[in-house]
Biopython code that builds the backbone (N, CA, C, O; Angstrom):
import numpy as np
from Bio.PDB.StructureBuilder import StructureBuilder

atoms = [
    (1, "MET", "N", (0.837, -1.174, 0.000)),
    (1, "MET", "CA", (0.000, 0.000, 0.000)),
    (1, "MET", "C", (0.882, 1.237, 0.000)),
    (1, "MET", "O", (1.954, 1.233, 0.605)),
    (2, "ALA", "N", (0.452, 2.280, -0.661)),
    (2, "ALA", "CA", (1.231, 3.494, -0.807)),
    (2, "ALA", "C", (1.343, 4.234, 0.517)),
    (2, "ALA", "O", (0.434, 4.202, 1.346)),
    (3, "LYS", "N", (2.480, 4.902, 0.695)),
    (3, "LYS", "CA", (2.710, 5.680, 1.896)),
    (3, "LYS", "C", (1.885, 6.958, 1.844)),
    (3, "LYS", "O", (1.877, 7.651, 0.826)),
    (4, "ARG", "N", (1.205, 7.269, 2.911)),
    (4, "ARG", "CA", (0.356, 8.457, 2.944)),
    (4, "ARG", "C", (1.136, 9.591, 3.586)),
    (4, "ARG", "O", (1.684, 9.447, 4.679)),
    (5, "LEU", "N", (1.179, 10.714, 2.895)),
    (5, "LEU", "CA", (1.855, 11.895, 3.412)),
    (5, "LEU", "C", (0.848, 12.770, 4.136)),
    (5, "LEU", "O", (-0.346, 12.733, 3.840)),
    (6, "GLY", "N", (1.330, 13.550, 5.078)),
    (6, "GLY", "CA", (0.451, 14.451, 5.818)),
    (6, "GLY", "C", (-0.071, 15.568, 4.939)),
    (6, "GLY", "O", (0.443, 15.801, 3.844)),
    (7, "ASN", "N", (-1.079, 16.249, 5.414)),
    (7, "ASN", "CA", (-1.685, 17.346, 4.649)),
    (7, "ASN", "C", (-0.806, 18.575, 4.586)),
    (7, "ASN", "O", (-1.049, 19.461, 3.767)),
    (8, "ASP", "N", (0.209, 18.653, 5.430)),
    (8, "ASP", "CA", (1.062, 19.831, 5.449)),
    (8, "ASP", "C", (2.284, 19.700, 4.533)),
    (8, "ASP", "O", (3.192, 20.527, 4.610)),
    (9, "SER", "N", (2.324, 18.696, 3.684)),
    (9, "SER", "CA", (3.440, 18.504, 2.749)),
    (9, "SER", "C", (3.314, 19.468, 1.578)),
    (9, "SER", "O", (2.212, 19.792, 1.135)),
    (10, "ALA", "N", (4.464, 19.918, 1.086)),
    (10, "ALA", "CA", (4.491, 20.802, -0.074)),
    (10, "ALA", "C", (4.185, 19.997, -1.333)),
    (10, "ALA", "O", (4.491, 18.807, -1.407)),
    (11, "ILE", "N", (3.583, 20.648, -2.316)),
    (11, "ILE", "CA", (3.202, 19.965, -3.552)),
    (11, "ILE", "C", (4.437, 19.443, -4.292)),
    (11, "ILE", "O", (4.386, 18.387, -4.922)),
    (12, "GLY", "N", (5.535, 20.180, -4.213)),
    (12, "GLY", "CA", (6.767, 19.733, -4.857)),
    (12, "GLY", "C", (7.296, 18.450, -4.245)),
    (12, "GLY", "O", (7.768, 17.564, -4.956)),
    (13, "ALA", "N", (7.217, 18.351, -2.930)),
    (13, "ALA", "CA", (7.671, 17.143, -2.248)),
    (13, "ALA", "C", (6.797, 15.956, -2.606)),
    (13, "ALA", "O", (7.292, 14.841, -2.773)),
    (14, "ILE", "N", (5.503, 16.192, -2.723)),
    (14, "ILE", "CA", (4.575, 15.125, -3.092)),
    (14, "ILE", "C", (4.858, 14.644, -4.509)),
    (14, "ILE", "O", (4.886, 13.440, -4.760)),
    (15, "LEU", "N", (5.069, 15.583, -5.445)),
    (15, "LEU", "CA", (5.369, 15.202, -6.832)),
    (15, "LEU", "C", (6.694, 14.448, -6.932)),
    (15, "LEU", "O", (6.798, 13.468, -7.671)),
    (16, "ASN", "N", (7.697, 14.898, -6.198)),
    (16, "ASN", "CA", (8.986, 14.197, -6.207)),
    (16, "ASN", "C", (8.845, 12.789, -5.651)),
    (16, "ASN", "O", (9.480, 11.860, -6.149)),
    (17, "GLU", "N", (8.026, 12.622, -4.632)),
    (17, "GLU", "CA", (7.773, 11.298, -4.064)),
    (17, "GLU", "C", (7.096, 10.388, -5.086)),
    (17, "GLU", "O", (7.452, 9.215, -5.204)),
    (18, "ILE", "N", (6.126, 10.918, -5.821)),
    (18, "ILE", "CA", (5.425, 10.132, -6.847)),
    (18, "ILE", "C", (6.379, 9.746, -7.969)),
    (18, "ILE", "O", (6.363, 8.609, -8.442)),
    (19, "ILE", "N", (7.203, 10.686, -8.389)),
    (19, "ILE", "CA", (8.153, 10.427, -9.477)),
    (19, "ILE", "C", (9.162, 9.356, -9.070)),
    (19, "ILE", "O", (9.457, 8.456, -9.856)),
    (20, "SER", "N", (9.691, 9.442, -7.854)),
    (20, "SER", "CA", (10.689, 8.460, -7.438)),
    (20, "SER", "C", (10.062, 7.099, -7.135)),
    (20, "SER", "O", (10.671, 6.064, -7.410)),
    (21, "THR", "N", (8.860, 7.091, -6.576)),
    (21, "THR", "CA", (8.197, 5.822, -6.257)),
    (21, "THR", "C", (7.843, 5.047, -7.517)),
    (21, "THR", "O", (8.020, 3.830, -7.572)),
    (22, "ASN", "N", (7.343, 5.751, -8.528)),
    (22, "ASN", "CA", (6.903, 5.100, -9.762)),
    (22, "ASN", "C", (7.989, 5.029, -10.834)),
    (22, "ASN", "O", (7.722, 4.584, -11.950)),
    (23, "LYS", "N", (9.207, 5.460, -10.510)),
    (23, "LYS", "CA", (10.362, 5.418, -11.419)),
    (23, "LYS", "C", (10.056, 6.098, -12.757)),
    (23, "LYS", "O", (10.245, 5.523, -13.829)),
    (24, "LEU", "N", (9.583, 7.328, -12.659)),
    (24, "LEU", "CA", (9.201, 8.095, -13.846)),
    (24, "LEU", "C", (10.289, 9.046, -14.320)),
    (24, "LEU", "O", (10.126, 9.676, -15.365)),
    (25, "GLN", "N", (11.386, 9.172, -13.593)),
    (25, "GLN", "CA", (12.387, 10.186, -13.904)),
    (25, "GLN", "C", (13.024, 9.980, -15.281)),
    (25, "GLN", "O", (13.280, 10.959, -15.983)),
    (26, "THR", "N", (13.283, 8.743, -15.683)),
    (26, "THR", "CA", (13.920, 8.523, -16.985)),
    (26, "THR", "C", (13.011, 8.970, -18.127)),
    (26, "THR", "O", (13.489, 9.538, -19.109)),
    (27, "GLY", "N", (11.722, 8.723, -18.013)),
    (27, "GLY", "CA", (10.787, 9.169, -19.040)),
    (27, "GLY", "C", (10.676, 10.679, -19.082)),
    (27, "GLY", "O", (10.591, 11.268, -20.159)),
    (28, "LEU", "N", (10.677, 11.314, -17.914)),
    (28, "LEU", "CA", (10.632, 12.777, -17.866)),
    (28, "LEU", "C", (11.910, 13.378, -18.424)),
    (28, "LEU", "O", (11.871, 14.412, -19.090)),
    (29, "ASP", "N", (13.051, 12.734, -18.158)),
    (29, "ASP", "CA", (14.318, 13.205, -18.718)),
    (29, "ASP", "C", (14.307, 13.149, -20.233)),
    (29, "ASP", "O", (14.792, 14.069, -20.891)),
    (30, "GLU", "N", (13.759, 12.076, -20.795)),
    (30, "GLU", "CA", (13.707, 11.946, -22.251)),
    (30, "GLU", "C", (12.838, 13.036, -22.870)),
    (30, "GLU", "O", (13.180, 13.581, -23.920)),
    (31, "VAL", "N", (11.732, 13.353, -22.235)),
    (31, "VAL", "CA", (10.855, 14.423, -22.730)),
    (31, "VAL", "C", (11.583, 15.762, -22.660)),
    (31, "VAL", "O", (11.490, 16.567, -23.587)),
    (32, "ASP", "N", (12.310, 16.007, -21.565)),
    (32, "ASP", "CA", (13.061, 17.256, -21.424)),
    (32, "ASP", "C", (14.165, 17.373, -22.470)),
    (32, "ASP", "O", (14.386, 18.450, -23.023)),
    (33, "VAL", "N", (14.859, 16.268, -22.741)),
    (33, "VAL", "CA", (15.945, 16.290, -23.722)),
    (33, "VAL", "C", (15.395, 16.545, -25.123)),
    (33, "VAL", "O", (15.988, 17.303, -25.890)),
    (34, "LYS", "N", (14.280, 15.926, -25.461)),
    (34, "LYS", "CA", (13.681, 16.147, -26.784)),
    (34, "LYS", "C", (13.251, 17.598, -26.947)),
    (34, "LYS", "O", (13.477, 18.197, -27.999)),
    (35, "ALA", "N", (12.641, 18.161, -25.927)),
    (35, "ALA", "CA", (12.222, 19.567, -25.990)),
    (35, "ALA", "C", (13.442, 20.481, -26.104)),
    (35, "ALA", "O", (13.415, 21.455, -26.857)),
    (36, "ALA", "N", (14.514, 20.174, -25.361)),
    (36, "ALA", "CA", (15.729, 20.979, -25.416)),
    (36, "ALA", "C", (16.386, 20.880, -26.790)),
    (36, "ALA", "O", (16.889, 21.878, -27.306)),
    (37, "TRP", "N", (16.387, 19.691, -27.388)),
    (37, "TRP", "CA", (16.992, 19.506, -28.715)),
    (37, "TRP", "C", (16.310, 20.407, -29.745)),
    (37, "TRP", "O", (16.979, 21.131, -30.484)),
    (38, "PHE", "N", (14.994, 20.361, -29.788)),
    (38, "PHE", "CA", (14.280, 21.137, -30.796)),
    (38, "PHE", "C", (14.352, 22.637, -30.520)),
    (38, "PHE", "O", (14.359, 23.429, -31.462)),
    (39, "SER", "N", (14.403, 23.042, -29.270)),
    (39, "SER", "CA", (14.493, 24.478, -28.985)),
    (39, "SER", "C", (15.902, 25.011, -29.228)),
    (39, "SER", "O", (16.059, 26.145, -29.683)),
    (40, "LEU", "N", (16.923, 24.215, -28.935)),
    (40, "LEU", "CA", (18.301, 24.672, -29.101)),
    (40, "LEU", "C", (18.781, 24.576, -30.546)),
    (40, "LEU", "O", (19.510, 25.453, -31.010)),
    (41, "MET", "N", (18.391, 23.545, -31.253)),
    (41, "MET", "CA", (18.904, 23.310, -32.597)),
    (41, "MET", "C", (18.171, 24.125, -33.662)),
    (41, "MET", "O", (18.743, 24.407, -34.714)),
    (42, "GLY", "N", (16.949, 24.499, -33.416)),
    (42, "GLY", "CA", (16.217, 25.325, -34.369)),
    (42, "GLY", "C", (15.510, 24.520, -35.444)),
    (42, "GLY", "O", (15.576, 23.291, -35.473)),
    (43, "ASN", "N", (14.833, 25.239, -36.327)),
    (43, "ASN", "CA", (14.011, 24.605, -37.358)),
    (43, "ASN", "C", (14.830, 23.871, -38.414)),
    (43, "ASN", "O", (14.380, 22.855, -38.943)),
    (44, "GLY", "N", (16.009, 24.362, -38.725)),
    (44, "GLY", "CA", (16.829, 23.730, -39.752)),
    (44, "GLY", "C", (17.242, 22.317, -39.373)),
    (44, "GLY", "O", (17.101, 21.391, -40.172)),
    (45, "VAL", "N", (17.744, 22.151, -38.175)),
    (45, "VAL", "CA", (18.158, 20.828, -37.710)),
    (45, "VAL", "C", (16.932, 19.964, -37.417)),
    (45, "VAL", "O", (16.942, 18.761, -37.679)),
    (46, "ALA", "N", (15.884, 20.570, -36.878)),
    (46, "ALA", "CA", (14.657, 19.825, -36.552)),
    (46, "ALA", "C", (14.042, 19.203, -37.798)),
    (46, "ALA", "O", (13.450, 18.126, -37.728)),
    (47, "ALA", "N", (14.178, 19.878, -38.941)),
    (47, "ALA", "CA", (13.613, 19.352, -40.180)),
    (47, "ALA", "C", (14.317, 18.070, -40.624)),
    (47, "ALA", "O", (13.700, 17.216, -41.261)),
    (48, "TYR", "N", (15.596, 17.926, -40.297)),
    (48, "TYR", "CA", (16.358, 16.749, -40.688)),
    (48, "TYR", "C", (16.447, 15.694, -39.581)),
    (48, "TYR", "O", (17.039, 14.634, -39.784)),
    (49, "THR", "N", (15.867, 15.975, -38.421)),
    (49, "THR", "CA", (15.897, 15.031, -37.311)),
    (49, "THR", "C", (14.760, 14.029, -37.476)),
    (49, "THR", "O", (13.588, 14.405, -37.524)),
    (50, "ARG", "N", (15.116, 12.765, -37.562)),
    (50, "ARG", "CA", (14.101, 11.717, -37.713)),
    (50, "ARG", "C", (13.692, 11.117, -36.371)),
    (50, "ARG", "O", (12.512, 10.852, -36.139)),
    (51, "GLU", "N", (14.663, 10.903, -35.492)),
    (51, "GLU", "CA", (14.367, 10.223, -34.241)),
    (51, "GLU", "C", (15.351, 10.657, -33.160)),
    (51, "GLU", "O", (16.540, 10.837, -33.423)),
    (52, "LEU", "N", (14.839, 10.822, -31.941)),
    (52, "LEU", "CA", (15.659, 11.100, -30.761)),
    (52, "LEU", "C", (15.328, 10.055, -29.713)),
    (52, "LEU", "O", (14.161, 9.734, -29.486)),
    (53, "GLN", "N", (16.368, 9.524, -29.074)),
    (53, "GLN", "CA", (16.147, 8.520, -28.056)),
    (53, "GLN", "C", (17.230, 8.668, -26.989)),
    (53, "GLN", "O", (18.395, 8.905, -27.310)),
    (54, "VAL", "N", (16.845, 8.527, -25.724)),
    (54, "VAL", "CA", (17.790, 8.596, -24.616)),
    (54, "VAL", "C", (17.819, 7.243, -23.918)),
    (54, "VAL", "O", (16.789, 6.734, -23.475)),
    (55, "LYS", "N", (19.018, 6.669, -23.826)),
    (55, "LYS", "CA", (19.227, 5.404, -23.107)),
    (55, "LYS", "C", (20.523, 5.508, -22.328)),
    (55, "LYS", "O", (21.571, 5.814, -22.895)),
    (56, "ASN", "N", (20.455, 5.256, -21.040)),
    (56, "ASN", "CA", (21.648, 5.248, -20.180)),
    (56, "ASN", "C", (22.496, 6.507, -20.336)),
    (56, "ASN", "O", (23.713, 6.428, -20.506)),
    (57, "LYS", "N", (21.858, 7.649, -20.278)),
    (57, "LYS", "CA", (22.501, 8.969, -20.395)),
    (57, "LYS", "C", (23.191, 9.176, -21.740)),
    (57, "LYS", "O", (24.102, 9.997, -21.842)),
    (58, "THR", "N", (22.778, 8.457, -22.759)),
    (58, "THR", "CA", (23.300, 8.615, -24.114)),
    (58, "THR", "C", (22.153, 9.060, -25.013)),
    (58, "THR", "O", (21.090, 8.439, -25.030)),
    (59, "LEU", "N", (22.373, 10.138, -25.758)),
    (59, "LEU", "CA", (21.381, 10.646, -26.700)),
    (59, "LEU", "C", (21.688, 10.094, -28.084)),
    (59, "LEU", "O", (22.755, 10.349, -28.642)),
    (60, "TYR", "N", (20.745, 9.336, -28.631)),
    (60, "TYR", "CA", (20.862, 8.803, -29.987)),
    (60, "TYR", "C", (20.027, 9.683, -30.901)),
    (60, "TYR", "O", (18.828, 9.856, -30.682)),
    (61, "VAL", "N", (20.664, 10.240, -31.933)),
    (61, "VAL", "CA", (20.000, 11.137, -32.866)),
    (61, "VAL", "C", (20.095, 10.537, -34.260)),
    (61, "VAL", "O", (21.191, 10.266, -34.750)),
    (62, "VAL", "N", (18.947, 10.330, -34.899)),
    (62, "VAL", "CA", (18.916, 9.831, -36.274)),
    (62, "VAL", "C", (18.613, 11.020, -37.170)),
    (62, "VAL", "O", (17.574, 11.668, -37.040)),
    (63, "LEU", "N", (19.542, 11.296, -38.083)),
    (63, "LEU", "CA", (19.406, 12.430, -39.008)),
    (63, "LEU", "C", (19.296, 11.923, -40.435)),
    (63, "LEU", "O", (19.854, 10.881, -40.781)),
    (64, "SER", "N", (18.573, 12.669, -41.256)),
    (64, "SER", "CA", (18.407, 12.266, -42.650)),
    (64, "SER", "C", (19.432, 12.919, -43.571)),
    (64, "SER", "O", (19.435, 12.641, -44.771)),
    (65, "SER", "N", (20.293, 13.771, -43.047)),
    (65, "SER", "CA", (21.292, 14.455, -43.859)),
    (65, "SER", "C", (22.691, 14.085, -43.375)),
    (65, "SER", "O", (23.040, 14.319, -42.218)),
    (66, "ALA", "N", (23.485, 13.506, -44.270)),
    (66, "ALA", "CA", (24.848, 13.124, -43.930)),
    (66, "ALA", "C", (25.726, 14.353, -43.685)),
    (66, "ALA", "O", (26.614, 14.321, -42.834)),
    (67, "VAL", "N", (25.483, 15.417, -44.417)),
    (67, "VAL", "CA", (26.271, 16.641, -44.253)),
    (67, "VAL", "C", (26.002, 17.248, -42.876)),
    (67, "VAL", "O", (26.941, 17.647, -42.186)),
    (68, "LEU", "N", (24.749, 17.321, -42.473)),
    (68, "LEU", "CA", (24.392, 17.853, -41.167)),
    (68, "LEU", "C", (24.939, 16.960, -40.052)),
    (68, "LEU", "O", (25.397, 17.459, -39.024)),
    (69, "ARG", "N", (24.892, 15.660, -40.252)),
    (69, "ARG", "CA", (25.428, 14.722, -39.266)),
    (69, "ARG", "C", (26.908, 14.989, -39.035)),
    (69, "ARG", "O", (27.373, 14.989, -37.895)),
    (70, "GLU", "N", (27.647, 15.216, -40.117)),
    (70, "GLU", "CA", (29.080, 15.486, -40.012)),
    (70, "GLU", "C", (29.339, 16.817, -39.312)),
    (70, "GLU", "O", (30.261, 16.920, -38.503)),
    (71, "GLU", "N", (28.545, 17.825, -39.609)),
    (71, "GLU", "CA", (28.692, 19.131, -38.952)),
    (71, "GLU", "C", (28.423, 19.028, -37.453)),
    (71, "GLU", "O", (29.179, 19.570, -36.647)),
    (72, "LEU", "N", (27.351, 18.334, -37.080)),
    (72, "LEU", "CA", (27.005, 18.193, -35.673)),
    (72, "LEU", "C", (27.996, 17.291, -34.933)),
    (72, "LEU", "O", (28.179, 17.422, -33.723)),
    (73, "HIS", "N", (28.629, 16.383, -35.665)),
    (73, "HIS", "CA", (29.615, 15.489, -35.061)),
    (73, "HIS", "C", (30.770, 16.282, -34.447)),
    (73, "HIS", "O", (31.305, 15.912, -33.402)),
    (74, "HIS", "N", (31.142, 17.371, -35.109)),
    (74, "HIS", "CA", (32.248, 18.193, -34.619)),
    (74, "HIS", "C", (31.867, 18.979, -33.365)),
    (74, "HIS", "O", (32.748, 19.375, -32.602)),
    (75, "GLY", "N", (30.582, 19.211, -33.139)),
    (75, "GLY", "CA", (30.136, 19.984, -31.984)),
    (75, "GLY", "C", (29.427, 19.165, -30.931)),
    (75, "GLY", "O", (28.592, 19.699, -30.200)),
    (76, "ARG", "N", (29.736, 17.875, -30.830)),
    (76, "ARG", "CA", (29.049, 16.996, -29.877)),
    (76, "ARG", "C", (29.225, 17.454, -28.432)),
    (76, "ARG", "O", (28.270, 17.429, -27.655)),
    (77, "ASP", "N", (30.432, 17.871, -28.066)),
    (77, "ASP", "CA", (30.675, 18.291, -26.686)),
    (77, "ASP", "C", (29.845, 19.524, -26.330)),
    (77, "ASP", "O", (29.320, 19.632, -25.222)),
    (78, "LYS", "N", (29.735, 20.436, -27.269)),
    (78, "LYS", "CA", (28.935, 21.642, -27.023)),
    (78, "LYS", "C", (27.445, 21.288, -26.926)),
    (78, "LYS", "O", (26.725, 21.885, -26.126)),
    (79, "ILE", "N", (26.984, 20.340, -27.719)),
    (79, "ILE", "CA", (25.584, 19.901, -27.665)),
    (79, "ILE", "C", (25.275, 19.318, -26.292)),
    (79, "ILE", "O", (24.216, 19.588, -25.725)),
    (80, "ILE", "N", (26.189, 18.525, -25.760)),
    (80, "ILE", "CA", (25.995, 17.928, -24.435)),
    (80, "ILE", "C", (25.865, 19.020, -23.379)),
    (80, "ILE", "O", (24.968, 18.971, -22.537)),
    (81, "VAL", "N", (26.763, 20.006, -23.425)),
    (81, "VAL", "CA", (26.733, 21.096, -22.443)),
    (81, "VAL", "C", (25.450, 21.900, -22.571)),
    (81, "VAL", "O", (24.830, 22.231, -21.561)),
    (82, "LEU", "N", (25.039, 22.220, -23.796)),
    (82, "LEU", "CA", (23.827, 23.015, -24.003)),
    (82, "LEU", "C", (22.572, 22.295, -23.510)),
    (82, "LEU", "O", (21.718, 22.904, -22.864)),
    (83, "ILE", "N", (22.461, 21.024, -23.807)),
    (83, "ILE", "CA", (21.271, 20.274, -23.388)),
    (83, "ILE", "C", (21.240, 20.117, -21.872)),
    (83, "ILE", "O", (20.181, 20.251, -21.260)),
    (84, "ASN", "N", (22.382, 19.835, -21.264)),
    (84, "ASN", "CA", (22.416, 19.710, -19.808)),
    (84, "ASN", "C", (22.120, 21.049, -19.128)),
    (84, "ASN", "O", (21.470, 21.080, -18.084)),
    (85, "ASP", "N", (22.589, 22.146, -19.709)),
    (85, "ASP", "CA", (22.270, 23.467, -19.164)),
    (85, "ASP", "C", (20.783, 23.765, -19.291)),
    (85, "ASP", "O", (20.181, 24.325, -18.375)),
    (86, "GLU", "N", (20.193, 23.398, -20.408)),
    (86, "GLU", "CA", (18.765, 23.626, -20.628)),
    (86, "GLU", "C", (17.917, 22.806, -19.650)),
    (86, "GLU", "O", (16.876, 23.271, -19.185)),
    (87, "CYS", "N", (18.362, 21.597, -19.345)),
    (87, "CYS", "CA", (17.629, 20.723, -18.411)),
    (87, "CYS", "C", (17.995, 21.005, -16.955)),
    (87, "CYS", "O", (17.369, 20.461, -16.046)),
    (88, "LYS", "N", (18.998, 21.847, -16.727)),
    (88, "LYS", "CA", (19.433, 22.273, -15.391)),
    (88, "LYS", "C", (20.030, 21.148, -14.543)),
    (88, "LYS", "O", (20.076, 21.262, -13.318)),
    (89, "ARG", "N", (20.481, 20.077, -15.167)),
    (89, "ARG", "CA", (21.204, 19.005, -14.488)),
    (89, "ARG", "C", (21.798, 18.095, -15.551)),
    (89, "ARG", "O", (21.471, 18.224, -16.730)),
    (90, "GLU", "N", (22.674, 17.171, -15.144)),
    (90, "GLU", "CA", (23.309, 16.286, -16.124)),
    (90, "GLU", "C", (22.343, 15.167, -16.506)),
    (90, "GLU", "O", (22.101, 14.238, -15.737)),
    (91, "VAL", "N", (21.801, 15.284, -17.716)),
    (91, "VAL", "CA", (20.852, 14.304, -18.230)),
    (91, "VAL", "C", (21.536, 13.380, -19.228)),
    (91, "VAL", "O", (21.238, 12.187, -19.285)),
    (92, "ILE", "N", (22.460, 13.939, -20.019)),
    (92, "ILE", "CA", (23.195, 13.135, -20.990)),
    (92, "ILE", "C", (24.686, 13.368, -20.832)),
    (92, "ILE", "O", (25.111, 14.434, -20.386)),
    (93, "ASN", "N", (25.477, 12.375, -21.194)),
    (93, "ASN", "CA", (26.935, 12.547, -21.171)),
    (93, "ASN", "C", (27.586, 12.076, -22.471)),
    (93, "ASN", "O", (28.808, 12.110, -22.608)),
    (94, "LYS", "N", (26.758, 11.636, -23.427)),
    (94, "LYS", "CA", (27.281, 11.166, -24.714)),
    (94, "LYS", "C", (26.220, 11.377, -25.783)),
    (94, "LYS", "O", (25.029, 11.208, -25.521)),
    (95, "VAL", "N", (26.646, 11.746, -26.990)),
    (95, "VAL", "CA", (25.747, 11.917, -28.134)),
    (95, "VAL", "C", (26.227, 11.020, -29.260)),
    (95, "VAL", "O", (27.399, 11.057, -29.635)),
    (96, "ILE", "N", (25.325, 10.216, -29.798)),
    (96, "ILE", "CA", (25.635, 9.381, -30.941)),
    (96, "ILE", "C", (24.730, 9.816, -32.096)),
    (96, "ILE", "O", (23.503, 9.791, -31.996)),
    (97, "LEU", "N", (25.371, 10.210, -33.185)),
    (97, "LEU", "CA", (24.651, 10.674, -34.370)),
    (97, "LEU", "C", (24.640, 9.564, -35.409)),
    (97, "LEU", "O", (25.676, 8.994, -35.749)),
    (98, "ARG", "N", (23.448, 9.274, -35.900)),
    (98, "ARG", "CA", (23.297, 8.207, -36.910)),
    (98, "ARG", "C", (22.720, 8.787, -38.162)),
    (98, "ARG", "O", (22.510, 8.066, -39.137)),
]
sb = StructureBuilder()
sb.init_structure("model")
sb.init_model(0)
sb.init_chain("A")
sb.init_seg("    ")
for serial, (resi, resn, name, xyz) in enumerate(atoms, 1):
    if name == "N":
        sb.init_residue(resn, " ", resi, " ")
    sb.init_atom(name, np.array(xyz, "f"), 0.0, 1.0, " ", f" {name:<3s}", serial, name[0])
structure = sb.get_structure()
């Protein structure tokens, strides 16, 4: 049976308890990373992005343009820093471009 919190608990504490109890953090991280990717990269990169997936702190990006893939390959470290800054914590530590 679920643990009952008192009525004087803050809503943030209750939400954090629900997230940790139900192991929802990885799914929320993936949603945050996808939103950060599209907001940081802009419409040009978003148009060529086919798929984004986060597994074990690794961001897998499937692109339809080989030229864009090569350009982004050179800036992988900066992409990691930008996405982690946007999410306000370390969500990814590696980017793989396909």
